[in-house]
N, C-alpha and C positions, 0 to 999 in steps of 0.2 A: 472712348474717354480714358484718360490716364488718372486714376485716383492718386491724390497726393497725401501721403502719410505724414504723421507728425515728424518734423525734422529732428535728426540727431545732430545737435549743435556741438562743434568742436570749440574749445575755449582758448586754444593756442593760435595766435595769428600766424598765417602762412603767407610767404611771399616767394616769388620766382624772380630772382634778380631784384629789380626795383619795382616790380609790379605785384598787384594783389590777385593776379590771375595767371594761369599756367600758359604763358605766352610763347609763341612760335620762335621768336628770336632766342629766348632762353633755351628752348629745346634744341635748336640747331647748334648753339654754342656748346651745350653740354654733350651732344651726340658726336659732333665732328671736331670740336676744339679749335675751330677757325671760322672765318667769315664765309658763309654759304648763302647764295642767292638763287632764286628761281629765274630760269630763262623761259619766258613765254614763247610758245611755238604755235604755229597755225598749220594744221595738217590737211586743210581743205575739206573738212568734214561738213556734214549737214546733220539734221535731226529727223527722226521718223514723224514728228508732228509738223515738219516743214515740207518734206518731199512727197507727201500724199500717202505714205505707208500707214500712218495713223491720223493724219490731219494735214492742214495747211496753215501757214502763217506763223508757226512756232508759238512759244509762250507769249502771252499778251504783253509782257513787260520787256521782252528781249530785243536788244539791239547790240550786237557784239562790238560795234564800233565804240561803244561807251566804255569798254574795259580792255580791249586788245590794243597793245602798243601800236602806234601808227606806222612804225618802221617795219612791221612784220606783215607779210602778205602771203596768202595761201599759195600763190604761184611760185614763190621762192622755195628751192629745195631746202630740206631741213638743215643740211650742213651749212648752207649759206645763211640761214636764219641764225644758227648758232654763231657763226663767225662774225655776224653783224652785231649780235647782242652782247657777247662775252667781253669784247674790248671796252664797250661802254660801261658795263657793270664793274669791270676791273678798275677803270679810271675813276668812276664816280663814287663807288662804294668800297673799293679795296677788296673786292670779292676774290676768293681764292679757289673755292669749289662751287659746283653748280648742281641744281636740280632741274632737269629738263621737264618743262611743264606744258603739256598739251591742253590748251585752255578753251579755245573757241569751239562752240557747238558740242557734239557728242563724239568724243575721240576714241570710241571703240566701235563706231557704227560703220563697219566695212568688213570686207573679207579678211580672214585671219592673215593670209600671206601679205596683203597690203599693209596691215597693221604692223606685222613683224618688221617689214622694211623700214617703216617710219620710226618705230621705236629703236631699232638697232642703229639707225643713222644718228639718233639723238644721243644714245649712251656710248657711242664710239669715241666721243671726245674724252681725252684722258683725264680731264678735271671734272667730269660729271660723276656725282656720287649717288644720284637718285633720279627716279622717273615718277612724275606725278601726272596722272591721267584723269582729266575731268570728263565725266560721262553721265549717262542716265541709267537708271536701274533696269530698264527694258532693253539694254544694248550690250548685255554681257551673257556669257555662257561658259560651260565647263571647259571647252577646248581652249578658249582664250585664257581662262584661269590657269590651266595646266601650263601653258606657255609662259605666262607672267610669273608663275611660281619658279620656273627654271631661271628666268631673267632676274628674279629677286635674289638669286645666289650671287649675282655679279654686282648689282646696284640695288638700292632700297626702293622698292616699288610701292606706290600708294595709288589706290583707286579712290577718286573723289566724286561722290554722288550728289547730284542736285536733288535734295529732298524737298526743299522749298516750304512745304507744309505737310503735316500728317493728316489733314482733313480732306477726305475725298471730294467734298463739295467745293472746296477751294481749288483743288487740282483740276476739277472739271471747269470751273470758272476761268482758270488761267490757260485753258487749252493745253494742259500738260500731256495728255495722251496715255497716262497710266494711273493706277491707283496706289495707295500707300502700301498695300501688301506687296507690290512689286519691289518696293524699297527694302522691306523686311527680308524678302527672299534673296535679293541681290547681296545685301550685306552679309547674310548668313553664308552664302556661297563664297564670297570673297574671303571671309574669315576661315572657312573650311580649308582653303588653300594657303593659309598662313600669311596673307597679304595685309598690309596696313590699310585701314579704311578711314576716309574722311567724309564729312557731310556738310552740305551748305543749306542754310535755312534763311528765309526772308520774313521779316516782321513788318506788319503794317498793311496787309491786304484789307481792303475796305469792307469785305464781307465777314471778317473775323472779329471776334471780341478779344479783349485782353486775356481772359482765361484760355481761349483757344490758342492764342499765341504762346502763352506760358506752356501749354501742353506740347506744342511744337518745339519750344526751346529746350524742354527736358527730354526730348526723344533720344538725344545722344546717350543718356544714361541707360535707357532700355536696350538700345541697339548695340551698345558696347563700342561706340566709335572711338577711334584713336585721336582724330582731329575734328575740329568743328569751326565752321565759318558762319558768322551771323551778319546779316546785311539788312539795312533799312530799305523798304520799298522805294524805288526810284521811278519816276515818270520821265522817260526820255523820248526825244523826237523819233519819228519813223517807227513807232510801235502802235499796236492796237490799243494799248492802255492810254497812250497819249491822245488818241481820238476820243476815247471814252471820257478822259479827264477834262479835255477842253470843252466837250459837249455838256458835261455835268460834273463839275469839280467835286471831289469827295475829301473829307478831312484827312490830313496826314500828320504824323508825329511832329511835335516840336522837338528840338534837341534834348530839352529837359525831360520830356515824356519818354523819349526813346532810351535815354540813359537810365532812367528810373526802371523801366521794364527790363533792360539788359542786365542791370545789377540784380534785380529780383531773380533772373534766370541763373546768373553766375553763382549766386549764393547757394543755389540748390543743385548745381552741376558737379558731377564727380570731379574731384581735383586732379585726377589722372588724365583727363581729357585735355589735349593741347589746343589752345585757341589760336587759330591762324588769322582770324579777322573778326573785328567787332563793328566796324563801320565800313560802308562802301562809299565810293565817290564816282563821279562821272564828269566828263568834260563839260564846262559851263555852256559851251555852244550847243550841246545836245540836251542838257538837263532842263526840264520844265519845272519839276517839283520833287522833293522839297528843296528850296534854296536857303540853306541854313546860315550861310555866311561865315562858317567856321572851317578851318583846316582840320585834317585828320588828327594831327598832334594836339590841337586845341580840344577836340572832342574826346580824345583819349585822356587828356588831363581832367576834363569834366567827370569822366567815368571813374578815374582813379580817386578823385576828390570825393565823389559820392560814396564809393566803397569805404574810404577812410572815415568819412563822416558817420557812416553806419557802424563802424567797427567790424566790417565784413570783408570777406575774401572769397575766392572761388571755392565752393564746397563747405563754407562755414555753416550752412544749413542743409548739407547733403545727407540723404539717407538712401541706403541701397534697397529699401523695401518698396520703391516705386515699381509698377508693373503695368503691362498693357491690359 
């Protein structure tokens, strides 16, 4: 359990651009001075809880088709994926620089030489300024970190760990295949080599209480994460969770409930942590629940409005005295 000390309340409102939280777009503009977008890449990886190394079936909620761009396929060479994605991002968003983002499955789960070939192909593009690698805490080691530290001298390297929950009973329920201590160790190893660390958490697991979710939400403070993604639980087709939900539906957040909890977390979160995401979405043809009927911009407006109503912002009730 993470004891929550009395908050140290700052009296001066803080904003990042037009937001009351330290948002990723603001960070990118400040760091690079131009429009930078992520290019999602598929390296053809799997996960140890899928291939039998630690289990089968993967995490109960996971269907990568729900968040990987449909025009990206694992059989396409990385250079081809880059050449397909970049013109689209240039035309639609006016992007000038790019972060190569290995997103699907566990993107460090292979032999080091194979990983090097994939990463080097991605950063070879002259307009790539960063490399973001999504992975699991049990799929990293010192040899990989040593290589990434040298790569970090050329482009900005970030390791993004799927934390999901700090509670071991939840990790077991979701068929994760590792415990929370694995995350603590991986983050410490990554920081030892001077690399940027991101984390992803999910709110709404049916076996968790609101206080348990709050503890997970505040874990970024204790781990010293640089980036954080927060995501509401989705039930999508072709997953174990979908079968469970259809057999016995469980309560899920309303938009208002989720916004309320997320604001509670943001108020207590270190304002130095950059928020990369606050809401997730999934294609409607795959999404079973929750079907909120709101776009991401509408949900973000609801969240901003709630923070404003409270007179709050990220870190307005933050204290550094929280501990494991």
